[in-house]
C-alpha positions in Angstrom: 82.4 143.9 -97.1 83.6 143.9 -100.6 87.1 143.7 -101.9 87.2 147.5 -102.7 86.6 148.4 -99.1 89.5 146.3 -97.8 91.8 147.8 -100.4 90.7 151.3 -99.3 91.2 150.4 -95.7 94.7 149.1 -96.5 95.7 152.3 -98.2 94.5 154.4 -95.3 96.7 152.3 -92.8 99.7 152.7 -95.1 99.3 156.6 -95.3 98.9 156.9 -91.6 102.0 154.8 -91.0 103.9 156.9 -93.4 103.0 160.1 -91.7 103.9 158.6 -88.2 107.4 157.4 -89.3 108.1 160.7 -91.2 107.1 162.7 -88.1 109.1 160.6 -85.8 112.2 161.0 -87.8 111.9 164.8 -88.2 113.7 165.4 -84.9 117.1 164.9 -86.4 117.8 166.9 -89.5 118.9 164.8 -92.5 117.8 161.3 -92.7 121.1 159.8 -93.8 123.7 158.2 -91.4 127.4 158.3 -91.7 129.9 156.9 -89.4 129.7 157.7 -85.6 132.1 160.5 -84.5 135.3 159.6 -83.0 136.5 162.4 -80.8 138.8 161.0 -78.2 141.3 162.5 -75.8 143.6 161.0 -73.1 146.5 158.5 -73.3 144.6 155.5 -72.0 147.4 153.5 -70.6 145.0 151.4 -68.6 142.7 150.8 -71.5 139.7 152.2 -69.7 137.3 154.2 -71.7 134.8 156.9 -70.5 132.2 158.0 -73.0 129.8 160.9 -72.7 126.7 161.3 -74.9 126.0 165.0 -74.5 123.8 167.9 -75.8 125.3 171.3 -76.0 122.1 173.1 -75.1 121.4 170.8 -72.1 121.8 172.8 -68.9 122.8 169.6 -67.0 125.5 168.9 -69.5 126.7 172.4 -69.0 126.8 171.9 -65.2 128.7 168.6 -65.6 131.2 170.1 -68.1 133.7 171.7 -65.7 133.7 168.4 -63.6 134.2 166.2 -66.6 136.9 168.5 -67.8 138.7 168.3 -64.5 138.4 164.5 -64.3 139.8 164.1 -67.8 142.8 166.3 -67.0 143.5 164.2 -63.9 143.0 160.9 -65.6 144.2 161.6 -69.0 147.4 159.4 -68.6 145.2 156.4 -67.7 141.9 156.7 -69.7 140.4 157.5 -72.9 137.6 160.1 -72.9 135.2 160.2 -75.8 132.3 162.7 -76.5 129.4 161.8 -78.8 126.4 163.9 -79.8 122.9 163.3 -78.4 120.9 166.5 -79.3 117.6 166.4 -77.6 115.9 168.4 -80.2 112.3 168.1 -78.8 113.5 169.9 -75.7 116.4 171.9 -77.0 115.8 173.6 -80.4 119.3 174.8 -80.9 121.0 171.5 -79.7 121.5 170.2 -83.3 122.9 173.4 -84.4 125.4 173.3 -81.5 126.5 169.9 -82.5 126.9 171.1 -86.1 129.2 173.9 -84.9 131.4 171.5 -83.0 131.6 169.0 -85.9 132.3 171.6 -88.4 135.1 173.0 -86.2 136.3 169.5 -85.9 136.9 169.2 -89.6 139.4 172.0 -89.1 141.1 170.2 -86.1 139.3 172.3 -83.5 136.6 170.1 -82.2 137.5 170.3 -78.5 138.0 174.0 -78.6 134.5 174.6 -80.0 133.1 171.9 -77.6 134.4 173.9 -74.8 133.2 177.2 -76.0 129.7 175.9 -76.5 129.5 174.7 -72.9 131.2 177.8 -71.5 128.7 180.0 -73.2 125.7 177.8 -72.4 123.7 180.0 -70.0 122.0 177.5 -67.6 119.0 179.8 -67.2 118.4 179.7 -70.9 117.8 183.3 -70.9 120.8 184.5 -72.9 123.5 183.4 -75.2 123.4 181.1 -78.2 120.9 178.7 -76.6 118.2 181.4 -76.9 119.2 182.7 -80.4 117.0 182.3 -83.3 120.0 182.2 -85.6 122.9 180.9 -83.5 125.1 180.4 -86.5 125.3 184.1 -87.5 124.7 185.4 -84.0 127.4 183.3 -82.1 129.0 180.3 -83.9 130.7 182.3 -86.6 132.2 184.6 -83.8 133.4 181.4 -82.0 134.9 180.2 -85.3 136.8 183.5 -85.7 138.0 183.3 -82.1 139.4 179.8 -82.9 141.1 181.0 -86.1 139.0 178.9 -88.4 138.4 179.4 -92.2 135.0 181.0 -91.9 133.9 180.1 -95.4 134.7 176.5 -94.9 133.2 176.5 -91.5 129.8 177.7 -92.8 129.9 175.2 -95.6 130.6 172.3 -93.3 128.1 173.5 -90.7 125.3 173.2 -93.4 126.7 170.0 -95.0 124.9 166.6 -95.1 128.2 165.0 -93.9 128.1 166.8 -90.7 124.4 166.2 -90.2 124.9 162.5 -90.9 127.7 162.1 -88.4 125.5 163.5 -85.7 122.7 161.3 -86.7 125.1 158.3 -86.6 126.0 159.3 -82.9 122.2 159.3 -82.1 121.8 155.9 -83.8 124.8 154.5 -81.9 123.2 155.7 -78.6 119.9 154.0 -79.5 121.8 150.6 -79.8 122.8 151.0 -76.1 119.3 150.6 -75.0 119.7 153.5 -72.5 117.0 155.9 -71.8 117.5 159.0 -74.0 118.8 161.7 -71.5 121.9 163.9 -71.2 124.5 163.6 -70.1 124.7 159.9 -70.3 128.0 158.2 -69.4 129.4 154.8 -70.2 132.5 153.3 -68.7 133.9 150.5 -70.7 130.5 150.0 -72.3 128.5 150.0 -69.1 126.2 152.9 -68.1 127.2 154.8 -65.0 125.5 157.5 -63.1 128.2 159.7 -61.5 127.1 162.8 -59.5 128.4 166.2 -60.3 131.6 165.8 -58.3 135.1 164.7 -59.1 135.1 162.3 -56.3 132.1 160.4 -57.8 133.9 159.9 -61.2 137.1 158.9 -59.2 135.3 156.0 -57.6 134.1 154.6 -60.9 137.4 155.2 -62.7 139.6 153.8 -59.9 137.4 150.6 -59.8 137.6 150.2 -63.6 141.4 150.8 -63.7 142.1 148.4 -60.9 139.9 145.7 -62.5 141.9 146.0 -65.7 145.4 146.6 -64.4 145.3 145.1 -60.9 146.3 148.4 -59.3 145.0 151.9 -58.6 146.5 154.8 -60.6 149.1 156.9 -58.7 146.6 159.7 -58.0 146.0 161.2 -54.5 144.2 164.0 -52.8 141.6 164.6 -55.5 139.3 167.5 -54.8 135.8 166.6 -53.7 
């Protein structure tokens, strides 16, 4: 075979590779990466840190949401709780939009409030609410922003900004570095993946063990609900 054939074959391989990587990257809008988000609550006196990677459209995340919220309320004096975005856009077409809404609200100091509204209005059946909307920003998110007293013009600008997109992508990239299987919700306790069930008691067992390991004693919490 002559030299021209090999040159042609090489060009074909390059084109196919470019198409593959472009398609692979299209799941997460905007190709840029900023800094991972840093949404943390709790006083963390023990130094223990619980991290959730979540997807606002994920029905399992919605089922875990009230459990996690209760756990954080109980353990907030002793732990840090951090939420990071992991929108599974191949399964949940509005997941990235939900993350945008939370991050845009966060730029006005209302991240956790929007985070809660998104999960509280996530219909697990997927048959109603913002998860089924073809335009969740106009149909729902602006209404949530008004409910939270946000500057609506600024909210819409931030929602569509590269900065917000890039921070979400940075969370996705941070998750990829953990080596964990991409699924939501995924929890890490002091950097190690854990798999609690949907009960406060299950989280209690993990957290108590981590707190005791770091401080030498259990936190003064008793009679937790199952």
